[in-house]
PLY file of the C-alpha trace (Angstrom):
ply
format ascii 1.0
element vertex 155
property float x
property float y
property float z
element edge 154
property int vertex1
property int vertex2
end_header
83.69 233.10 -116.36
83.04 233.12 -112.63
85.52 235.22 -110.68
86.68 233.15 -107.73
87.02 236.16 -105.42
83.53 237.37 -106.36
82.14 233.96 -105.42
84.26 233.29 -102.35
84.73 236.59 -100.50
81.05 237.31 -99.70
80.73 233.79 -98.23
83.84 233.68 -96.05
83.38 233.80 -92.24
79.81 232.52 -92.66
79.63 231.21 -89.07
79.94 234.78 -87.78
78.45 236.81 -90.64
75.19 234.95 -91.28
72.58 235.97 -88.75
70.18 233.06 -89.34
71.35 229.86 -87.67
69.47 226.69 -88.56
69.58 223.19 -87.11
70.06 220.13 -89.27
70.44 216.90 -87.32
69.59 214.14 -89.79
68.85 210.70 -88.36
70.80 209.06 -91.18
73.18 209.91 -94.01
71.75 210.60 -97.46
70.56 207.71 -99.62
72.60 209.16 -102.53
75.79 208.93 -100.49
75.02 205.34 -99.50
74.18 204.46 -103.10
77.46 205.78 -104.53
79.68 204.38 -101.77
78.03 200.97 -102.15
78.55 201.12 -105.92
82.26 201.87 -105.40
82.49 198.97 -102.91
80.89 196.66 -105.47
83.42 197.72 -108.13
86.35 197.23 -105.73
85.18 193.69 -104.98
84.23 192.79 -108.56
87.53 193.83 -110.07
89.69 192.89 -107.06
91.02 196.43 -107.18
93.44 197.78 -104.58
90.95 200.21 -103.02
91.67 202.35 -99.98
88.86 204.41 -98.45
89.69 207.54 -96.47
87.46 209.56 -94.19
87.16 213.31 -94.73
89.22 215.66 -92.58
87.40 218.94 -91.92
87.77 222.06 -89.82
84.59 221.10 -87.98
86.07 220.25 -84.60
85.70 221.67 -81.10
89.38 222.69 -81.04
89.24 224.70 -84.32
91.65 227.64 -84.28
90.21 231.18 -84.27
91.96 231.96 -87.59
90.47 228.92 -89.33
87.01 229.54 -87.88
86.97 232.92 -89.69
87.66 231.18 -93.00
84.68 228.81 -92.94
82.20 229.29 -95.76
80.70 225.87 -96.62
78.25 226.04 -93.74
76.46 225.56 -96.29
77.61 227.71 -99.25
75.27 229.94 -101.28
72.71 230.31 -98.47
71.53 233.15 -96.24
71.83 230.96 -93.13
74.50 228.90 -91.42
74.50 225.75 -89.33
76.18 226.01 -85.94
79.69 224.61 -85.46
78.22 221.86 -83.22
75.81 220.95 -86.01
78.62 220.83 -88.61
80.66 218.60 -86.28
77.65 216.30 -85.88
76.98 215.92 -89.62
80.61 215.48 -90.71
81.29 212.97 -87.91
78.16 211.05 -88.84
79.35 210.58 -92.43
82.90 209.65 -91.41
81.64 207.14 -88.84
79.23 205.54 -91.34
81.98 205.20 -93.96
84.41 203.62 -91.49
81.79 201.10 -90.31
80.64 200.29 -93.84
84.17 199.71 -95.16
85.15 197.64 -92.11
82.14 195.33 -92.50
83.12 194.83 -96.16
86.69 193.87 -95.21
88.12 196.61 -97.38
90.96 199.01 -96.59
90.13 202.06 -94.50
92.68 204.73 -93.64
91.48 207.17 -90.95
92.55 210.74 -91.67
89.91 212.93 -90.01
91.45 212.85 -86.53
95.01 213.28 -87.82
94.60 216.64 -89.58
94.43 219.43 -87.01
91.76 222.12 -87.48
94.13 225.05 -87.97
95.46 227.20 -90.83
98.72 225.28 -91.08
96.78 222.25 -92.34
93.56 223.67 -93.82
92.75 226.76 -95.94
89.07 226.58 -95.04
86.39 223.99 -94.16
88.09 221.06 -95.93
90.76 222.21 -98.41
94.36 221.37 -97.52
97.31 223.72 -97.39
100.61 222.43 -98.76
101.59 221.26 -95.25
98.17 219.59 -94.84
98.57 217.80 -98.18
102.02 216.61 -97.18
100.73 215.33 -93.85
97.87 213.52 -95.60
100.29 211.90 -98.07
102.61 210.84 -95.20
99.67 209.23 -93.34
98.47 207.45 -96.48
102.00 206.30 -97.39
102.51 204.80 -93.93
99.09 203.11 -94.14
100.05 201.57 -97.50
103.46 200.47 -96.18
101.94 198.88 -93.07
99.15 197.11 -95.00
100.92 196.42 -98.29
100.28 192.66 -98.33
96.58 193.09 -97.49
96.08 195.83 -100.09
97.95 194.20 -102.97
97.41 190.48 -102.30
0 1
1 2
2 3
3 4
4 5
5 6
6 7
7 8
8 9
9 10
10 11
11 12
12 13
13 14
14 15
15 16
16 17
17 18
18 19
19 20
20 21
21 22
22 23
23 24
24 25
25 26
26 27
27 28
28 29
29 30
30 31
31 32
32 33
33 34
34 35
35 36
36 37
37 38
38 39
39 40
40 41
41 42
42 43
43 44
44 45
45 46
46 47
47 48
48 49
49 50
50 51
51 52
52 53
53 54
54 55
55 56
56 57
57 58
58 59
59 60
60 61
61 62
62 63
63 64
64 65
65 66
66 67
67 68
68 69
69 70
70 71
71 72
72 73
73 74
74 75
75 76
76 77
77 78
78 79
79 80
80 81
81 82
82 83
83 84
84 85
85 86
86 87
87 88
88 89
89 90
90 91
91 92
92 93
93 94
94 95
95 96
96 97
97 98
98 99
99 100
100 101
101 102
102 103
103 104
104 105
105 106
106 107
107 108
108 109
109 110
110 111
111 112
112 113
113 114
114 115
115 116
116 117
117 118
118 119
119 120
120 121
121 122
122 123
123 124
124 125
125 126
126 127
127 128
128 129
129 130
130 131
131 132
132 133
133 134
134 135
135 136
136 137
137 138
138 139
139 140
140 141
141 142
142 143
143 144
144 145
145 146
146 147
147 148
148 149
149 150
150 151
151 152
152 153
153 154
């Protein structure tokens, strides 16, 4: 089997270790992402399911802590290059913004998380994986969202 340390350790701190920095500023999000999100939306509406969409908290923010910045590795993974932090902020924000707009226009439930999880090692292990404290914070935010919107969600 794949040893996690063997896979992970050479990739960690990719923003600083990888010498080649590439730019990737797509004009739009991927058609695959749109396809799958739209399929999920369709299912939520068809079955009258209690669906709640969440945006993706990441470490890709201007105020990222120095400790967390050293732990980044999905910039992207398994490559000899990295994207710049500004570029990663651009792409992740683009996806989160699209999702929020798409869900709002469909009158479905959207719980914003991205701006509520601070980019530091108390909340995140790396680019987007939560620590125990980060998971607790996420669950508190989601619980309050459900409590505040209970009638709308479960009508």
